[in-house]
N, CA, C and O atoms as CSV, one atom per row, in Angstrom:
chain,resi,resn,atom,element,x,y,z
A,1,UNK,N,N,0.844,-1.158,0.000
A,1,UNK,CA,C,0.000,0.000,0.000
A,1,UNK,C,C,0.898,1.231,0.000
A,1,UNK,O,O,1.845,1.309,0.782
A,2,UNK,N,N,0.610,2.179,-0.860
A,2,UNK,CA,C,1.433,3.374,-0.960
A,2,UNK,C,C,1.156,4.320,0.190
A,2,UNK,O,O,0.167,4.183,0.911
A,3,UNK,N,N,2.043,5.276,0.345
A,3,UNK,CA,C,1.861,6.285,1.391
A,3,UNK,C,C,0.588,7.068,1.161
A,3,UNK,O,O,-0.117,7.402,2.113
A,4,UNK,N,N,0.287,7.364,-0.082
A,4,UNK,CA,C,-0.940,8.102,-0.405
A,4,UNK,C,C,-2.162,7.275,-0.014
A,4,UNK,O,O,-3.115,7.800,0.561
A,5,UNK,N,N,-2.129,5.984,-0.328
A,5,UNK,CA,C,-3.252,5.132,0.037
A,5,UNK,C,C,-3.398,5.050,1.556
A,5,UNK,O,O,-4.512,5.092,2.077
A,6,UNK,N,N,-2.267,4.933,2.268
A,6,UNK,CA,C,-2.315,4.895,3.731
A,6,UNK,C,C,-2.892,6.185,4.285
A,6,UNK,O,O,-3.712,6.165,5.204
A,7,UNK,N,N,-2.456,7.321,3.717
A,7,UNK,CA,C,-2.958,8.615,4.175
A,7,UNK,C,C,-4.446,8.749,3.898
A,7,UNK,O,O,-5.198,9.253,4.732
A,8,UNK,N,N,-4.867,8.292,2.719
A,8,UNK,CA,C,-6.286,8.351,2.380
A,8,UNK,C,C,-7.097,7.483,3.327
A,8,UNK,O,O,-8.176,7.871,3.775
A,9,UNK,N,N,-6.562,6.295,3.629
A,9,UNK,CA,C,-7.265,5.398,4.547
A,9,UNK,C,C,-7.335,6.012,5.933
A,9,UNK,O,O,-8.381,5.979,6.582
A,10,UNK,N,N,-6.228,6.568,6.383
A,10,UNK,CA,C,-6.222,7.196,7.708
A,10,UNK,C,C,-7.161,8.391,7.738
A,10,UNK,O,O,-7.866,8.610,8.723
A,11,UNK,N,N,-7.169,9.158,6.665
A,11,UNK,CA,C,-8.039,10.329,6.602
A,11,UNK,C,C,-9.502,9.966,6.538
A,11,UNK,O,O,-10.366,10.724,6.979
A,12,UNK,N,N,-9.773,8.801,5.986
A,12,UNK,CA,C,-11.158,8.363,5.849
A,12,UNK,C,C,-11.535,7.351,6.920
A,12,UNK,O,O,-12.453,6.552,6.739
A,13,UNK,N,N,-10.827,7.393,8.024
A,13,UNK,CA,C,-11.085,6.438,9.100
A,13,UNK,C,C,-12.564,6.383,9.424
A,13,UNK,O,O,-13.202,7.381,9.759
A,14,UNK,N,N,-13.065,5.198,9.310
A,14,UNK,CA,C,-14.476,4.974,9.552
A,14,UNK,C,C,-14.699,4.701,11.020
A,14,UNK,O,O,-14.083,3.809,11.603
A,15,UNK,N,N,-15.568,5.462,11.598
A,15,UNK,CA,C,-15.839,5.249,13.013
A,15,UNK,C,C,-17.316,5.475,13.255
A,15,UNK,O,O,-17.717,6.493,13.818
A,16,UNK,N,N,-18.108,4.534,12.832
A,16,UNK,CA,C,-19.532,4.603,13.084
A,16,UNK,C,C,-19.800,3.979,14.434
A,16,UNK,O,O,-19.452,2.824,14.678
A,17,UNK,N,N,-20.405,4.729,15.288
A,17,UNK,CA,C,-20.747,4.205,16.598
A,17,UNK,C,C,-22.252,4.171,16.721
A,17,UNK,O,O,-22.931,5.183,16.546
A,18,UNK,N,N,-22.752,3.017,17.018
A,18,UNK,CA,C,-24.162,2.874,17.304
A,18,UNK,C,C,-24.265,2.544,18.776
A,18,UNK,O,O,-23.722,1.534,19.223
A,19,UNK,N,N,-24.943,3.365,19.527
A,19,UNK,CA,C,-25.137,3.074,20.929
A,19,UNK,C,C,-26.490,2.402,21.037
A,19,UNK,O,O,-27.481,2.881,20.487
A,20,UNK,N,N,-26.522,1.289,21.750
A,20,UNK,CA,C,-27.763,0.543,21.818
A,20,UNK,C,C,-27.939,-0.107,23.168
A,20,UNK,O,O,-26.969,-0.413,23.862
A,21,UNK,N,N,-29.167,-0.308,23.524
A,21,UNK,CA,C,-29.498,-1.039,24.737
A,21,UNK,C,C,-30.616,-2.006,24.396
A,21,UNK,O,O,-31.701,-1.583,23.997
A,22,UNK,N,N,-30.370,-3.272,24.545
A,22,UNK,CA,C,-31.363,-4.268,24.220
A,22,UNK,C,C,-31.115,-5.532,24.998
A,22,UNK,O,O,-29.975,-5.864,25.321
A,23,UNK,N,N,-32.185,-6.235,25.297
A,23,UNK,CA,C,-32.034,-7.503,25.999
A,23,UNK,C,C,-31.595,-8.573,25.016
A,23,UNK,O,O,-32.070,-8.613,23.881
A,24,UNK,N,N,-30.701,-9.429,25.442
A,24,UNK,CA,C,-30.233,-10.537,24.624
A,24,UNK,C,C,-30.581,-11.829,25.343
A,24,UNK,O,O,-30.492,-11.889,26.569
A,25,UNK,N,N,-30.974,-12.856,24.617
A,25,UNK,CA,C,-31.242,-14.130,25.268
A,25,UNK,C,C,-30.011,-14.621,26.020
A,25,UNK,O,O,-28.877,-14.318,25.647
A,26,UNK,N,N,-30.247,-15.374,27.073
A,26,UNK,CA,C,-29.144,-15.864,27.894
A,26,UNK,C,C,-28.151,-16.679,27.082
A,26,UNK,O,O,-26.966,-16.712,27.413
A,27,UNK,N,N,-28.615,-17.342,26.018
A,27,UNK,CA,C,-27.726,-18.167,25.204
A,27,UNK,C,C,-26.852,-17.340,24.261
A,27,UNK,O,O,-25.934,-17.877,23.640
A,28,UNK,N,N,-27.132,-16.025,24.148
A,28,UNK,CA,C,-26.328,-15.176,23.275
A,28,UNK,C,C,-24.959,-14.941,23.887
A,28,UNK,O,O,-24.826,-14.693,25.085
A,29,UNK,N,N,-23.971,-15.022,23.057
A,29,UNK,CA,C,-22.609,-14.718,23.473
A,29,UNK,C,C,-22.207,-13.415,22.798
A,29,UNK,O,O,-22.833,-13.020,21.814
A,30,UNK,N,N,-21.188,-12.741,23.297
A,30,UNK,CA,C,-20.724,-11.532,22.625
A,30,UNK,C,C,-20.405,-11.791,21.147
A,30,UNK,O,O,-20.671,-10.939,20.300
A,31,UNK,N,N,-19.842,-12.953,20.838
A,31,UNK,CA,C,-19.541,-13.282,19.447
A,31,UNK,C,C,-20.810,-13.367,18.611
A,31,UNK,O,O,-20.853,-12.846,17.496
A,32,UNK,N,N,-21.834,-14.013,19.134
A,32,UNK,CA,C,-23.102,-14.115,18.388
A,32,UNK,C,C,-23.716,-12.738,18.166
A,32,UNK,O,O,-24.230,-12.446,17.086
A,33,UNK,N,N,-23.658,-11.896,19.191
A,33,UNK,CA,C,-24.200,-10.549,19.072
A,33,UNK,C,C,-23.443,-9.779,17.992
A,33,UNK,O,O,-24.055,-9.184,17.106
A,34,UNK,N,N,-22.115,-9.790,18.068
A,34,UNK,CA,C,-21.291,-9.074,17.086
A,34,UNK,C,C,-21.521,-9.619,15.683
A,34,UNK,O,O,-21.608,-8.854,14.723
A,35,UNK,N,N,-21.620,-10.933,15.564
A,35,UNK,CA,C,-21.830,-11.562,14.265
A,35,UNK,C,C,-23.174,-11.155,13.668
A,35,UNK,O,O,-23.249,-10.786,12.496
A,36,UNK,N,N,-24.226,-11.222,14.467
A,36,UNK,CA,C,-25.566,-10.890,13.977
A,36,UNK,C,C,-25.657,-9.452,13.502
A,36,UNK,O,O,-26.147,-9.182,12.406
A,37,UNK,N,N,-25.184,-8.528,14.328
A,37,UNK,CA,C,-25.278,-7.118,13.971
A,37,UNK,C,C,-24.372,-6.792,12.783
A,37,UNK,O,O,-24.784,-6.058,11.885
A,38,UNK,N,N,-23.164,-7.315,12.762
A,38,UNK,CA,C,-22.233,-7.024,11.670
A,38,UNK,C,C,-22.740,-7.582,10.347
A,38,UNK,O,O,-22.632,-6.916,9.317
A,39,UNK,N,N,-23.284,-8.778,10.360
A,39,UNK,CA,C,-23.835,-9.341,9.115
A,39,UNK,C,C,-25.059,-8.565,8.647
A,39,UNK,O,O,-25.289,-8.447,7.444
A,40,UNK,N,N,-25.842,-8.038,9.569
A,40,UNK,CA,C,-26.990,-7.206,9.194
A,40,UNK,C,C,-26.525,-5.888,8.572
A,40,UNK,O,O,-27.109,-5.418,7.595
A,41,UNK,N,N,-25.476,-5.297,9.138
A,41,UNK,CA,C,-24.918,-4.077,8.566
A,41,UNK,C,C,-24.385,-4.364,7.168
A,41,UNK,O,O,-24.653,-3.609,6.233
A,42,UNK,N,N,-23.635,-5.447,7.022
A,42,UNK,CA,C,-23.078,-5.826,5.723
A,42,UNK,C,C,-24.186,-5.998,4.686
A,42,UNK,O,O,-24.027,-5.606,3.531
A,43,UNK,N,N,-25.308,-6.585,5.101
A,43,UNK,CA,C,-26.438,-6.826,4.199
A,43,UNK,C,C,-27.279,-5.567,3.977
A,43,UNK,O,O,-28.264,-5.599,3.238
A,44,UNK,N,N,-26.889,-4.455,4.619
A,44,UNK,CA,C,-27.643,-3.205,4.534
A,44,UNK,C,C,-29.096,-3.431,4.962
A,44,UNK,O,O,-30.030,-2.892,4.369
A,45,UNK,N,N,-29.254,-4.239,6.004
A,45,UNK,CA,C,-30.562,-4.614,6.528
A,45,UNK,C,C,-30.852,-3.752,7.760
A,45,UNK,O,O,-30.484,-4.101,8.882
A,46,UNK,N,N,-31.513,-2.634,7.526
A,46,UNK,CA,C,-31.767,-1.684,8.596
A,46,UNK,C,C,-32.613,-2.298,9.710
A,46,UNK,O,O,-32.308,-2.112,10.888
A,47,UNK,N,N,-33.669,-3.025,9.350
A,47,UNK,CA,C,-34.549,-3.593,10.369
A,47,UNK,C,C,-33.806,-4.524,11.319
A,47,UNK,O,O,-33.958,-4.415,12.536
A,48,UNK,N,N,-33.008,-5.436,10.778
A,48,UNK,CA,C,-32.260,-6.365,11.631
A,48,UNK,C,C,-31.172,-5.635,12.402
A,48,UNK,O,O,-30.926,-5.948,13.566
A,49,UNK,N,N,-30.519,-4.669,11.769
A,49,UNK,CA,C,-29.465,-3.914,12.446
A,49,UNK,C,C,-30.019,-3.195,13.664
A,49,UNK,O,O,-29.435,-3.276,14.744
A,50,UNK,N,N,-31.133,-2.495,13.510
A,50,UNK,CA,C,-31.646,-1.698,14.624
A,50,UNK,C,C,-32.613,-2.472,15.514
A,50,UNK,O,O,-33.074,-1.944,16.526
A,51,UNK,N,N,-32.922,-3.700,15.158
A,51,UNK,CA,C,-33.844,-4.505,15.956
A,51,UNK,C,C,-33.392,-4.621,17.403
A,51,UNK,O,O,-34.222,-4.663,18.311
A,52,UNK,N,N,-32.098,-4.674,17.624
A,52,UNK,CA,C,-31.581,-4.846,18.981
A,52,UNK,C,C,-31.251,-3.520,19.660
A,52,UNK,O,O,-30.740,-3.518,20.780
A,53,UNK,N,N,-31.527,-2.408,19.016
A,53,UNK,CA,C,-31.224,-1.090,19.585
A,53,UNK,C,C,-32.437,-0.548,20.336
A,53,UNK,O,O,-33.577,-0.893,20.024
A,54,UNK,N,N,-32.182,0.299,21.323
A,54,UNK,CA,C,-33.290,0.934,22.029
A,54,UNK,C,C,-33.951,1.979,21.124
A,54,UNK,O,O,-33.409,2.335,20.077
A,55,UNK,N,N,-35.120,2.462,21.536
A,55,UNK,CA,C,-35.896,3.393,20.694
A,55,UNK,C,C,-35.116,4.666,20.374
A,55,UNK,O,O,-35.172,5.149,19.243
A,56,UNK,N,N,-34.407,5.206,21.326
A,56,UNK,CA,C,-33.636,6.426,21.094
A,56,UNK,C,C,-32.560,6.192,20.042
A,56,UNK,O,O,-32.374,7.015,19.146
A,57,UNK,N,N,-31.862,5.086,20.149
A,57,UNK,CA,C,-30.783,4.786,19.218
A,57,UNK,C,C,-31.328,4.478,17.832
A,57,UNK,O,O,-30.734,4.875,16.830
A,58,UNK,N,N,-32.449,3.778,17.766
A,58,UNK,CA,C,-33.064,3.490,16.463
A,58,UNK,C,C,-33.276,4.769,15.671
A,58,UNK,O,O,-33.104,4.792,14.453
A,59,UNK,N,N,-33.651,5.831,16.370
A,59,UNK,CA,C,-33.915,7.111,15.685
A,59,UNK,C,C,-32.629,7.773,15.192
A,59,UNK,O,O,-32.689,8.640,14.320
A,60,UNK,N,N,-31.469,7.390,15.726
A,60,UNK,CA,C,-30.218,8.029,15.315
A,60,UNK,C,C,-29.545,7.335,14.138
A,60,UNK,O,O,-28.667,7.916,13.500
A,61,UNK,N,N,-29.941,6.110,13.844
A,61,UNK,CA,C,-29.336,5.365,12.738
A,61,UNK,C,C,-30.161,5.620,11.488
A,61,UNK,O,O,-31.345,5.287,11.437
A,62,UNK,N,N,-29.535,6.208,10.486
A,62,UNK,CA,C,-30.256,6.502,9.243
A,62,UNK,C,C,-29.950,5.447,8.194
A,62,UNK,O,O,-28.920,4.775,8.243
A,63,UNK,N,N,-30.865,5.316,7.247
A,63,UNK,CA,C,-30.651,4.391,6.137
A,63,UNK,C,C,-29.401,4.796,5.367
A,63,UNK,O,O,-28.647,3.933,4.918
A,64,UNK,N,N,-29.172,6.097,5.208
A,64,UNK,CA,C,-27.993,6.580,4.482
A,64,UNK,C,C,-26.719,6.164,5.202
A,64,UNK,O,O,-25.793,5.643,4.581
A,65,UNK,N,N,-26.671,6.392,6.514
A,65,UNK,CA,C,-25.488,6.026,7.304
A,65,UNK,C,C,-25.222,4.526,7.231
A,65,UNK,O,O,-24.082,4.098,7.050
A,66,UNK,N,N,-26.270,3.739,7.372
A,66,UNK,CA,C,-26.114,2.291,7.297
A,66,UNK,C,C,-25.643,1.879,5.904
A,66,UNK,O,O,-24.766,1.025,5.773
A,67,UNK,N,N,-26.212,2.475,4.880
A,67,UNK,CA,C,-25.808,2.160,3.512
A,67,UNK,C,C,-24.350,2.486,3.249
A,67,UNK,O,O,-23.651,1.733,2.571
A,68,UNK,N,N,-23.885,3.625,3.796
A,68,UNK,CA,C,-22.481,4.000,3.623
A,68,UNK,C,C,-21.553,2.996,4.296
A,68,UNK,O,O,-20.527,2.618,3.730
A,69,UNK,N,N,-21.911,2.566,5.496
A,69,UNK,CA,C,-21.092,1.584,6.193
A,69,UNK,C,C,-21.114,0.251,5.460
A,69,UNK,O,O,-20.079,-0.403,5.327
A,70,UNK,N,N,-22.284,-0.152,4.986
A,70,UNK,CA,C,-22.391,-1.390,4.215
A,70,UNK,C,C,-21.525,-1.312,2.955
A,70,UNK,O,O,-20.835,-2.272,2.612
A,71,UNK,N,N,-21.565,-0.180,2.278
A,71,UNK,CA,C,-20.748,0.007,1.071
A,71,UNK,C,C,-19.254,-0.109,1.388
A,71,UNK,O,O,-18.501,-0.689,0.606
A,72,UNK,N,N,-18.820,0.440,2.530
A,72,UNK,CA,C,-17.409,0.349,2.909
A,72,UNK,C,C,-17.023,-1.096,3.203
A,72,UNK,O,O,-15.915,-1.534,2.894
A,73,UNK,N,N,-17.954,-1.825,3.804
A,73,UNK,CA,C,-17.690,-3.246,4.045
A,73,UNK,C,C,-17.598,-3.990,2.719
A,73,UNK,O,O,-16.677,-4.782,2.519
A,74,UNK,N,N,-18.534,-3.747,1.816
A,74,UNK,CA,C,-18.529,-4.430,0.521
A,74,UNK,C,C,-17.293,-4.095,-0.298
A,74,UNK,O,O,-16.853,-4.908,-1.110
A,75,UNK,N,N,-16.725,-2.902,-0.097
A,75,UNK,CA,C,-15.491,-2.528,-0.798
A,75,UNK,C,C,-14.336,-3.444,-0.399
A,75,UNK,O,O,-13.350,-3.563,-1.125
A,76,UNK,N,N,-14.466,-4.094,0.768
A,76,UNK,CA,C,-13.441,-5.031,1.218
A,76,UNK,C,C,-13.724,-6.459,0.755
A,76,UNK,O,O,-12.959,-7.373,1.064
A,77,UNK,N,N,-14.800,-6.653,0.026
A,77,UNK,CA,C,-15.124,-7.975,-0.494
A,77,UNK,C,C,-16.189,-8.680,0.325
A,77,UNK,O,O,-16.957,-8.058,1.058
A,78,UNK,N,N,-16.210,-9.982,0.182
A,78,UNK,CA,C,-17.191,-10.813,0.869
A,78,UNK,C,C,-16.810,-10.965,2.343
A,78,UNK,O,O,-15.646,-11.196,2.671
A,79,UNK,N,N,-17.795,-10.835,3.219
A,79,UNK,CA,C,-17.561,-11.049,4.644
A,79,UNK,C,C,-17.373,-12.532,4.884
A,79,UNK,O,O,-18.269,-13.333,4.617
A,80,UNK,N,N,-16.198,-12.897,5.393
A,80,UNK,CA,C,-15.876,-14.313,5.614
A,80,UNK,C,C,-16.137,-14.736,7.045
A,80,UNK,O,O,-16.979,-15.600,7.287
A,81,UNK,N,N,-15.439,-14.149,7.989
A,81,UNK,CA,C,-15.540,-14.595,9.376
A,81,UNK,C,C,-15.499,-13.417,10.343
A,81,UNK,O,O,-15.018,-12.330,10.022
A,82,UNK,N,N,-16.014,-13.670,11.517
A,82,UNK,CA,C,-15.887,-12.737,12.633
A,82,UNK,C,C,-15.335,-13.553,13.791
A,82,UNK,O,O,-15.948,-14.524,14.232
A,83,UNK,N,N,-14.160,-13.142,14.281
A,83,UNK,CA,C,-13.451,-13.886,15.313
A,83,UNK,C,C,-13.168,-12.946,16.476
A,83,UNK,O,O,-12.743,-11.808,16.276
A,84,UNK,N,N,-13.405,-13.427,17.689
A,84,UNK,CA,C,-13.138,-12.597,18.855
A,84,UNK,C,C,-11.640,-12.382,19.026
A,84,UNK,O,O,-10.865,-13.338,19.037
A,85,UNK,N,N,-11.247,-11.145,19.155
A,85,UNK,CA,C,-9.846,-10.764,19.363
A,85,UNK,C,C,-9.551,-10.738,20.862
A,85,UNK,O,O,-8.561,-11.312,21.316
A,86,UNK,N,N,-10.399,-10.081,21.611
A,86,UNK,CA,C,-10.251,-10.034,23.064
A,86,UNK,C,C,-11.573,-9.646,23.683
A,86,UNK,O,O,-12.513,-9.256,22.991
A,87,UNK,N,N,-11.630,-9.757,24.974
A,87,UNK,CA,C,-12.843,-9.390,25.675
A,87,UNK,C,C,-12.619,-9.342,27.165
A,87,UNK,O,O,-11.707,-9.969,27.703
A,88,UNK,N,N,-13.466,-8.588,27.811
A,88,UNK,CA,C,-13.388,-8.466,29.254
A,88,UNK,C,C,-14.811,-8.498,29.789
A,88,UNK,O,O,-15.543,-7.513,29.686
A,89,UNK,N,N,-15.198,-9.625,30.356
A,89,UNK,CA,C,-16.559,-9.785,30.865
A,89,UNK,C,C,-16.848,-8.814,31.999
A,89,UNK,O,O,-18.000,-8.421,32.184
A,90,UNK,N,N,-15.838,-8.416,32.761
A,90,UNK,CA,C,-16.046,-7.479,33.866
A,90,UNK,C,C,-16.485,-6.104,33.368
A,90,UNK,O,O,-17.336,-5.462,33.983
A,91,UNK,N,N,-15.912,-5.655,32.265
A,91,UNK,CA,C,-16.281,-4.349,31.711
A,91,UNK,C,C,-17.303,-4.475,30.588
A,91,UNK,O,O,-17.921,-3.487,30.191
A,92,UNK,N,N,-17.479,-5.691,30.076
A,92,UNK,CA,C,-18.411,-5.902,28.977
A,92,UNK,C,C,-17.899,-5.425,27.638
A,92,UNK,O,O,-18.682,-5.263,26.702
A,93,UNK,N,N,-16.617,-5.198,27.523
A,93,UNK,CA,C,-16.024,-4.699,26.263
A,93,UNK,C,C,-15.367,-5.853,25.505
A,93,UNK,O,O,-14.622,-6.656,26.067
A,94,UNK,N,N,-15.673,-5.902,24.219
A,94,UNK,CA,C,-15.181,-6.987,23.373
A,94,UNK,C,C,-14.746,-6.415,22.029
A,94,UNK,O,O,-15.312,-5.440,21.535
A,95,UNK,N,N,-13.727,-7.048,21.449
A,95,UNK,CA,C,-13.261,-6.681,20.115
A,95,UNK,C,C,-13.210,-7.928,19.250
A,95,UNK,O,O,-12.880,-9.020,19.711
A,96,UNK,N,N,-13.549,-7.729,17.977
A,96,UNK,CA,C,-13.609,-8.828,17.026
A,96,UNK,C,C,-12.935,-8.399,15.727
A,96,UNK,O,O,-12.950,-7.225,15.358
A,97,UNK,N,N,-12.347,-9.372,15.047
A,97,UNK,CA,C,-11.820,-9.146,13.709
A,97,UNK,C,C,-12.846,-9.642,12.712
A,97,UNK,O,O,-13.194,-10.823,12.696
A,98,UNK,N,N,-13.328,-8.730,11.879
A,98,UNK,CA,C,-14.223,-9.098,10.785
A,98,UNK,C,C,-13.348,-9.215,9.544
A,98,UNK,O,O,-12.790,-8.225,9.070
A,99,UNK,N,N,-13.233,-10.437,9.021
A,99,UNK,CA,C,-12.370,-10.687,7.871
A,99,UNK,C,C,-13.196,-10.718,6.591
A,99,UNK,O,O,-14.208,-11.413,6.500
A,100,UNK,N,N,-12.749,-9.965,5.628
A,100,UNK,CA,C,-13.350,-9.916,4.300
A,100,UNK,C,C,-12.333,-10.480,3.322
A,100,UNK,O,O,-11.165,-10.640,3.676
A,101,UNK,N,N,-12.746,-10.779,2.116
A,101,UNK,CA,C,-11.803,-11.326,1.146
A,101,UNK,C,C,-10.689,-10.342,0.809
A,101,UNK,O,O,-9.624,-10.756,0.352
A,102,UNK,N,N,-10.915,-9.036,1.027
A,102,UNK,CA,C,-9.898,-8.054,0.683
A,102,UNK,C,C,-9.476,-7.146,1.815
A,102,UNK,O,O,-8.907,-6.084,1.562
A,103,UNK,N,N,-9.732,-7.520,3.043
A,103,UNK,CA,C,-9.320,-6.665,4.153
A,103,UNK,C,C,-9.981,-7.055,5.462
A,103,UNK,O,O,-10.653,-8.081,5.567
A,104,UNK,N,N,-9.771,-6.213,6.447
A,104,UNK,CA,C,-10.273,-6.472,7.798
A,104,UNK,C,C,-10.952,-5.223,8.346
A,104,UNK,O,O,-10.670,-4.102,7.922
A,105,UNK,N,N,-11.843,-5.442,9.287
A,105,UNK,CA,C,-12.419,-4.366,10.080
A,105,UNK,C,C,-12.414,-4.812,11.533
A,105,UNK,O,O,-12.597,-5.991,11.837
A,106,UNK,N,N,-12.205,-3.868,12.410
A,106,UNK,CA,C,-12.286,-4.109,13.838
A,106,UNK,C,C,-13.713,-3.792,14.273
A,106,UNK,O,O,-14.228,-2.713,13.979
A,107,UNK,N,N,-14.348,-4.721,14.966
A,107,UNK,CA,C,-15.688,-4.519,15.501
A,107,UNK,C,C,-15.559,-4.462,17.018
A,107,UNK,O,O,-15.012,-5.374,17.638
A,108,UNK,N,N,-16.062,-3.394,17.604
A,108,UNK,CA,C,-16.018,-3.230,19.054
A,108,UNK,C,C,-17.444,-3.156,19.576
A,108,UNK,O,O,-18.275,-2.425,19.038
A,109,UNK,N,N,-17.724,-3.921,20.633
A,109,UNK,CA,C,-19.033,-3.841,21.267
A,109,UNK,C,C,-18.853,-3.748,22.777
A,109,UNK,O,O,-17.832,-4.146,23.338
A,110,UNK,N,N,-19.875,-3.211,23.399
A,110,UNK,CA,C,-19.923,-3.180,24.861
A,110,UNK,C,C,-21.267,-3.746,25.265
A,110,UNK,O,O,-22.308,-3.318,24.767
A,111,UNK,N,N,-21.239,-4.713,26.172
A,111,UNK,CA,C,-22.455,-5.378,26.637
A,111,UNK,C,C,-22.539,-5.209,28.144
A,111,UNK,O,O,-21.569,-5.449,28.863
A,112,UNK,N,N,-23.713,-4.792,28.616
A,112,UNK,CA,C,-23.859,-4.612,30.060
A,112,UNK,C,C,-24.156,-5.954,30.733
A,112,UNK,O,O,-24.415,-6.938,30.041
A,113,UNK,N,N,-24.125,-6.012,32.061
A,113,UNK,CA,C,-24.307,-7.286,32.768
A,113,UNK,C,C,-25.618,-8.020,32.466
A,113,UNK,O,O,-25.689,-9.240,32.616
A,114,UNK,N,N,-26.640,-7.298,32.050
A,114,UNK,CA,C,-27.903,-7.954,31.727
A,114,UNK,C,C,-27.932,-8.488,30.294
A,114,UNK,O,O,-28.930,-9.067,29.863
A,115,UNK,N,N,-26.831,-8.291,29.558
A,115,UNK,CA,C,-26.745,-8.791,28.192
A,115,UNK,C,C,-27.195,-7.795,27.144
A,115,UNK,O,O,-27.372,-8.160,25.982
A,116,UNK,N,N,-27.381,-6.552,27.531
A,116,UNK,CA,C,-27.807,-5.520,26.591
A,116,UNK,C,C,-26.598,-4.904,25.887
A,116,UNK,O,O,-25.545,-4.706,26.492
A,117,UNK,N,N,-26.768,-4.609,24.615
A,117,UNK,CA,C,-25.704,-3.947,23.855
A,117,UNK,C,C,-25.624,-2.505,24.316
A,117,UNK,O,O,-26.621,-1.783,24.320
A,118,UNK,N,N,-24.428,-2.095,24.703
A,118,UNK,CA,C,-24.205,-0.715,25.118
A,118,UNK,C,C,-23.591,0.131,24.021
A,118,UNK,O,O,-23.779,1.347,24.012
A,119,UNK,N,N,-22.855,-0.482,23.086
A,119,UNK,CA,C,-22.237,0.257,21.991
A,119,UNK,C,C,-21.802,-0.716,20.905
A,119,UNK,O,O,-21.490,-1.874,21.181
A,120,UNK,N,N,-21.784,-0.231,19.670
A,120,UNK,CA,C,-21.314,-0.993,18.514
A,120,UNK,C,C,-20.526,-0.032,17.642
A,120,UNK,O,O,-21.012,1.042,17.289
A,121,UNK,N,N,-19.315,-0.424,17.298
A,121,UNK,CA,C,-18.445,0.444,16.512
A,121,UNK,C,C,-17.647,-0.410,15.532
A,121,UNK,O,O,-17.233,-1.520,15.866
A,122,UNK,N,N,-17.431,0.106,14.327
A,122,UNK,CA,C,-16.659,-0.591,13.305
A,122,UNK,C,C,-15.591,0.358,12.775
A,122,UNK,O,O,-15.876,1.509,12.444
A,123,UNK,N,N,-14.350,-0.143,12.700
A,123,UNK,CA,C,-13.217,0.666,12.248
A,123,UNK,C,C,-12.428,-0.159,11.236
A,123,UNK,O,O,-12.107,-1.315,11.514
A,124,UNK,N,N,-12.101,0.409,10.054
A,124,UNK,CA,C,-11.275,-0.345,9.105
A,124,UNK,C,C,-9.867,-0.514,9.637
A,124,UNK,O,O,-9.362,0.333,10.374
A,125,UNK,N,N,-9.244,-1.606,9.262
A,125,UNK,CA,C,-7.868,-1.857,9.682
A,125,UNK,C,C,-6.992,-2.030,8.463
A,125,UNK,O,O,-7.373,-2.681,7.490
A,126,UNK,N,N,-5.820,-1.444,8.527
A,126,UNK,CA,C,-4.859,-1.605,7.455
A,126,UNK,C,C,-4.138,-2.926,7.662
A,126,UNK,O,O,-3.705,-3.244,8.770
A,127,UNK,N,N,-4.017,-3.674,6.611
A,127,UNK,CA,C,-3.326,-4.957,6.679
A,127,UNK,C,C,-1.994,-4.813,5.974
A,127,UNK,O,O,-1.927,-4.374,4.826
A,128,UNK,N,N,-0.952,-5.180,6.661
A,128,UNK,CA,C,0.377,-5.158,6.053
A,128,UNK,C,C,0.588,-6.471,5.329
A,128,UNK,O,O,0.506,-7.544,5.926
A,129,UNK,N,N,0.859,-6.380,4.049
A,129,UNK,CA,C,1.158,-7.590,3.285
A,129,UNK,C,C,2.593,-7.496,2.805
A,129,UNK,O,O,3.035,-6.435,2.363
A,130,UNK,N,N,3.318,-8.591,2.890
A,130,UNK,CA,C,4.697,-8.559,2.416
A,130,UNK,C,C,4.735,-8.317,0.917
A,130,UNK,O,O,3.844,-8.774,0.201
A,131,UNK,N,N,5.742,-7.613,0.425
A,131,UNK,CA,C,5.842,-7.376,-1.002
A,131,UNK,C,C,6.029,-8.691,-1.762
A,131,UNK,O,O,6.673,-9.624,-1.283
A,132,UNK,N,N,5.452,-8.731,-2.944
A,132,UNK,CA,C,5.628,-9.933,-3.764
A,132,UNK,C,C,7.048,-9.946,-4.317
A,132,UNK,O,O,7.698,-8.903,-4.391
A,133,UNK,N,N,7.527,-11.118,-4.704
A,133,UNK,CA,C,8.923,-11.199,-5.208
A,133,UNK,C,C,9.195,-10.247,-6.363
A,133,UNK,O,O,10.322,-9.776,-6.514
A,134,UNK,N,N,8.196,-9.956,-7.177
A,134,UNK,CA,C,8.426,-9.086,-8.332
A,134,UNK,C,C,8.573,-7.636,-7.944
A,134,UNK,O,O,9.072,-6.838,-8.737
A,135,UNK,N,N,8.140,-7.258,-6.708
A,135,UNK,CA,C,8.255,-5.853,-6.309
A,135,UNK,C,C,9.410,-5.622,-5.347
A,135,UNK,O,O,9.672,-4.483,-4.961
A,136,UNK,N,N,10.099,-6.674,-4.957
A,136,UNK,CA,C,11.241,-6.493,-4.064
A,136,UNK,C,C,12.451,-6.019,-4.883
A,136,UNK,O,O,12.654,-6.445,-6.020
A,137,UNK,N,N,13.251,-5.125,-4.274
A,137,UNK,CA,C,14.369,-4.539,-5.003
A,137,UNK,C,C,15.620,-5.219,-4.864
A,137,UNK,O,O,16.620,-4.796,-5.443
């Protein structure tokens, strides 16, 4: 990735934060919650995305905003996997790597002790790839 591309990526840092409060079934894990919401965002499915948000938060998420985030995800290719990077049950904060065929995004969520989503955030991540043999000097 060139310096210009890195600068453009840094300048266009995506930081959509959805604050939400919703009850989750006891069988839900932070991974399931992150997976469900992230796949709904990727699918540009507003109803499923905001289904788990409280009424106040539902009013703050626009179709345009969701569409823009979905488009940024699609620019990275097909969504392959979501894997937990770390988590802290005491604070309810969790991070996940969302892997696409052409890149990664960091998904951050916060879940309160009752299992309600407190926050959802997605940030693109730059992936360092080693130069191919033809580009090495």
